[in-house]
N, C-alpha and C positions, 0 to 999 in steps of 0.2 A: 386617628382622630376623625370623627364623623361630621360632615357638613351637609346641609340641605339647601336646596333652592327649588324653584319651579321653572318648567318650560311648557311647551304645548306641541301636540301632534294634530295633524289635520286628517279628518275622516270626511270625505266629501267636501262640503264647504264649512263644516262645523269644526271648531277647535276644541280639543280635549286637554284638560290640565294634566300635566305629568309631574311627578316628583323626581328630582334629580338628586340622588344620594351618592356622596363620595366618601369612601372610607379609606383613609391613608393609614395603614396599620404600622408602617415603619419596619415590618418584618421582611426578611429576605435579603439576599445579597445584591440583587439587581433591582433597578427601578422598572417595575412592570405595571401596566394598567390593563385591567380586564373590564370589559363592558358587557353587562347582562341586561336582560329585559326585552328580548326579541329585536335586536338591532339589525339593520340591513348592512350591506357592504360599506355604504357611505358613512354610516355611524361608526362602524368598526375602524375605518381608516382615519377617523378623527384623532385617534391616539397619536399618530405621527404628526398631524398638523398641529395639535395642541403642544406636543413636546417642542417642536421647532418654534412655535409662537412664544412659549414661555422663555426659552433661552434667548430669543431675539429681543425680548422686552426686559431682560435682566431679572427674571423670576427664577427661583430654584424649583426644580421638579422634586416632589416628595420621594424620599428614598424607600426602598422596599416595595412590597406589593400593595397596589391600590385597586380597590374594587369600586366600579361605578355601576349603580343600579338605576335603571329607568323604569319607573312604575306608573301605572299597573303593567305587569309583565306580559299580559296576554294581548296587548295591542302592539302591532308591528311599528317600529320606529324607523322612519325613512328620512333621508336627506342629511344635509350638513348643518342644520340650524341648531343642533345641540352642542356644537363646538364651544361656544362662548359660555354657556352655563356650566359645562364640565370643567373648562379651564378656570373659571372663577371659583369652583369648588376646590380645585387643587391649590389655588393661591390662598384660599381661606384656610386650608389645612395647615399652612405655614404662617398663619396669622397675618396674611397680606391684605385682607379685607375684613370689614365688620360682619361677623357671622350672623348676628341678629338681623341686620339689614338684608343680608343675602337670603335669609329664611323667609322674608316677606316680599320677595321680588320674583317676578316672572322675567326670564331672560331668554332671548333668542338671538342667533347670529352665527354666521360662518366665519371661521378664522383663516386668514392667509398665513403663510409660513413666517412672515415678519410681524405678525400680531395685528395686522389690519383687520377690521371687521367688515365683512361683505354683506350686501343685502340678501334677504331671503324672501320666499313667496308666502302668501297667505297672511300677511300682517293685519289686514283689516279684520279678519275673523278672530285673530289672536287679541287684538286691541279690544274688540267687543267682549271677548271672554274675560279679559282682565278687569274691565270696569264693572262686571257683574259679580265678581267674587270678593267678599269682604276681607278675606285673608290676604289678598294681594294689595300691597300698598305702593309698590314701585313697578315700573315696566322699563326694562332696558332693551333697546332695539338698535339695529344698525342705523347709522346716520342716513343712509340712502333710503330707509323706510320711514323717516321721521313724519312725513306728511300723512301717511296712512295711520301711524301710531297715535297721533295727537287726537284721534277719536276718543281715547281714554283719558286725555289730559284734564278734562273737567272734574274727574273724580279720582284720578291716580297721578302719582309723580312719574312723568315720562322722561326718560333720559336717552336721547339719541347719541350713540357713541361711534367713533371711527376707529378705535383701537382698544386693545385689551387694557392698557394702563388707564384709559379714560373710563372704562367700565368699572375698574377698581376705585377710581377717584369718585365716581358717582355713589358707590356704596359706602365710601368713607366720608361722605358729606362734603366733598371738596368741589362739587359741580352742581350748578343750579338746574332744576328741571325745566321743561318747556312750560311757559305760562299757560294757565288754564284758559285764558281768552283766545289762545291760538285755535281752538276747536271751532270758534265762531265763524272762521273764514272758510270752512269746508263746504257748507251748503249755500246755495244761491241759485239764481236764475241761469239757465243754460245760455250759451252764446248763440242766440238766434241768427245773428248777422252772418255767421259763418256757415249756415246751412243752405242747401239749394232751395230756391224759392219757386212757388207755383206761378209767380208773375212772369217767369221765363217760358212757360209752356203755352204754345199756340194751340187753339182749338181744344179738342178732346174734352168737351164739357161733360159728357156722360161719365167718362173715366174719372175726372176730377170730382164729380158729385159722388161717385162710388167710394172714392178714397176718403172724402169728408165723412160719409156715413160709417166707413170702416173705423176711422179715427174716433168718431163720437161714441161708437158702441163696442169697440174692440172686436170687430168682425174680420174674418179672413176673406181674401179676394183672389180671384183667378182672372187674369187678363188673357184674352185670345185675340191675336191680330198678326198681320204680316210683319216681316222684318222692317225696322226703321219707323214704325208707327209711334214710337215713344213709350213703350211699356216700361223699359228700365228707367228712363228719365222720370216717369211718373212715380215709380216705386221709390226712388231715391229721395223724393220730396215728402214722403209720408211722415218721417220723424219730425219734420218741421211744423206739422200741424197737430201733433199729439200734445196733450197737456204736459206741463213740466212734471218731472218725477217728484213724488213726495220724499220725505226723508227716509221713510221705510224702504221705498223702491230704490232709492239711491244706494242705500247700504246693501240691499239684496244683490243688486247688479255688481256693485263694487267688490263684494266678497268673491264673486266668480272670477272677475278679472284679476284680482289680487292673487288668487290661488294659482293662476297661470303666469304670474309675473308680468301682466300687461299694463299695470299702472306705473306711472312715473312721478317724479317729484313735481313736475309741472301739471300733472293731472292725477292728484291723489285719490279722487273719487269720480265716479261716472255721473256727471251732471246732465249730460244729454242722453237721450234714449239711444241705445245701440242700433246699428243697422248692419246686419250680417248677410253676405251674399256668397255662400259657398259654391264652388264650381260643380258641374254635374258629375264629375268623376269622383266626388267625395265618397268615402267609404261609410259603412254603417256606423263604425266607431267614431269616425270624424264628425258625423252629423249628430248622433245622440250622446256620444261620449263612450269611454271604455278604456281598455288597457289592463295590464296585470294589476296596477294600482289605479283603480278607476278615476278618470278625470272627466271634466265637463266637455261636451262637444258644442257644435255650432248652435244648436237649439237652446242651450243654456247660456251661451254668450249673447244670444238675442233676447234673453229674459227682460221683460218690461219694455221691449223695443220691437224691432221689425226683423223678420226672417224673410229674405227674398230668394226665391228659387226660380232662376231664369232657365228657359228651355226645359220646362218641367218633364216632358216625356223622355228626355235624354237621361234623366236620373235612372239608376237601376230600380226596378220595381220593388225589390226587397228593401232597398233603402227608403223608398217613399212609404212603404207600409209601416215601418217602425215609427212614423210620425203620428199614426192614428191615435195611439194612447196619450202621448204628450199634448196633442191638440185638445183633447177632451179634458184632461186632468190638470194641465199646467205644471206637470211634474214628471220626471223620468227617473226610474229606478234601474240601476245597473248592478247586476248580481254576478259575483265571482265566487270561487271556492272559498276565499278567505273572508267573504262577507259581502254585503251590499251597501251601496251609497245612493242617496237621493239627491238629485239636483233640480232646482226650480227651472221651469221652461215655459213660462207664460208669455206668449208673444203674439203679434199680429202677423199672420202668414200672408205674404203677397207672392203669388205664383204667376208665371208668364209662359205662354206657349204659342206656337204658330198654329193656324187652323189645319195645316196639313204638312207633310214632310218638306215640300218645297217652299211653303209659307205663303202661297199666293192664291189659295182657294177663296173665291169671292172678290178678288182684286180686279177692278175694272181695267187697270193699266197693264197688269202682268198676268197672262193666262196661266192657270194651274196645269202642271204636267203630271199630276199624280192620278193614279187609277183609284177607283172607289175602294178596292180592297186595301190599298196602301193607306188611304185616309182612315179607314176603320181600324187597321192595325196600329196606326200611329196613336189614335185617340184611346185605344184599348189599353195602352200602357199605363193609363191613370185609372185606377180601380174605382168602381162605384162608391164603396164605402169612404174612400178618401175625398171624392167629389162631394159627397153628402156633408162632409165636415167643413167645406168651404162655403161660406154664407152667400157670397156675392160673386156672380159670374158676369164679366163685362166683355163685350166685343169692342176692340180698339181698332178702328179703321185708319188707313193711311190718310194723311192730310191731303186735301185738295190743293191745287195750284194757288187758288185764291187765299186759302188759309195760310199757306206758306209765305206769301209775299205781303200780306196785310200787316199793318202796324199793330204790334201786340198791345192789347189793353186788358190782359188777364188779371184776375183778382190775385192779390198777394197772399202769401201763406199766413201772415199775421192776422188778416181779417178773417180768414177761414178758421184759424186757430181759436179766435174768440168765440165763434159759434160752437166749436167743438168743446171748449172748456165749459160753456154754459150748459150744453147737453150733458156733459159728464157730472156737473154739479147736481143736476136733477137726479141722475142715477145714483150718485153717492147718498143723497138724501133718501131716496126710495129704498135702497138696500142697506141702510146703516145698521150695523150690528149683525148682519147675516153672513159676512165673509165674501159677499159678492160685490164687485166694484163697478161692473159695467154690464150692459145688456147681453153682450156676447157670452157672459159667464152664467146666465140664468139657468137654474135647475127647473125640472118639470113642474114642481109645485109653484114656483115663481112665475113661470109662463102662464099657468092657469089663472093666477091671481092678477097679474099685471097686463095680460094681453087678451082681455075679454073683448069680444066682437058683438056688434048688433046683428040682427037677423040677415039683413041684406049683405053685409060684409062677410059673414060666415058662409052664406050661400055662394058668394064669389070664390072664396077660398076652397070650398068643397069642389066646385067645378074645375078649378085649376089642378087639384089633386087627381081627379079622374082623367082630365085631359092630358096631363104630362106624366102620369104614373108616378107621382112623387112618393118618396119613402117617408116614414114617420119622422126620421131625423131631418129631412128636407123641410117637412111641414113645420117643425120647431124652428128651423133656421129662418123661415119666412116670417114667423111671428116675432122672432128676436129682432130681425132687421126692420120690420114695420114699427116695432116699439121705438127703435132708435130714430127712424124717420119722423115719427110723431114727436119725440123729444126735441129734435132739431127745429121742428115747427112750433114748439111750445104748446103742443096739444096734449091734454090729459088723456084723451081717448084715441084709439086707433080707428081711423076712418077708412072708407073704401079707397080713397086716393093713396093712402099709405100702403095698403095691401097691394094695390095695382103696381106701385113702384117696386115693392119688395119682390113680387112675382116676376117682374121684368128682369130681375137679377139672377134668374135661374136658367140661363140660356143653354148650358150644357145638359140640363135635364130635358129641355125641349128637343135637343138633337138626338137624344137617346130614347125618346118616348116612342 
């Protein structure tokens, strides 16, 4: 007897619909199950898990030869999430569940030997797939994935199950689906109170101003300063002044975390912008993603948030160079022999470094012990093309004694965030319908249209180009940053003061000029 249901496979962060066909012929002396459709070892091993789960739950196993087909056959099937749909197909073959309901249902779940259904990865993408397909009327998922799955509750019947008998009961109409209103609780304001606050930062007004500009325009920042000057502390506070994520951004980021199993029942979706700070020993694959079955790396986990690279020159140069394309495109493509996967990677990069190997070059209290050749070698670890892609360079000096002991009256993150949100709203209105969301994403044609300068301001910028030997990419970065500074000031036009401030954020260019 032939039964059908649906399941899903993950390619990158995208979920693909699969047909699960179970043909229990009843022929043959032994009860044998064969699985075809390019299954990996975990899928082939499901035969033994399913057999034990059926007997533990008092279901009969079909006699004779049973063929399970996972279609389309040219897509590799990986993981244990096909256990539950195959098991339900076997139960349906013996009239244990409603076959019509099964044929309209997308099922995922791993089975334990006693029939318990275990959580699986990537449920956010699968729920989004289910709600887009008219042929899918029901979605059965592990109870541990319920919060992710209720994304589809508004348009589909979602059944979170904890065992194989519960899944059968859902198909037989003996279990109520999750209420459609449950999806209304998924989106909301992030928990600002739990984030580090700029009110705790003493001094460092130039660095805080640079981070405000970075947040307002989506610009990358490089901090250079001695150890203990507060570079890491400042970077950790950037997510607290970024605008709240839109529903689209929340889903994009949550799909990546769901794919890696990093969401929980207490945090079904990413409401706060991610902050990722990989160690400088991270590999190329750890940073951009990879593996035989390509998975996302740190830059994708930082999507719509902040990627912080501390001790930037200590990273392998080859590792840093792979950042160049994702910084420009907001996307990373990982190619393997079996195919390629695209992962989103649009983030604000905050990098930090010391001015020299010992960290005290220019420090009035601690003399530098480095030779000029050592300093040049240290700085040369960061290539010119990568520096060009960092919009804002900031010198972060050590705090003076007076700044350390004075009573802190710094501005809070909430007040800075209001200015950032106002500037972002200006940019959203400016670029509406173009696919650009902030000044840091402007293309050449948009720079020419929205960053027009008067004669005096253009002369000033030309002089800076000659003086510092700026590249064409650095020239564009200055215009993007000046546009953001003007937006923060509520100015329609870019003035000389805005250009002056933007040029001041190219300190690394001045060093190498």
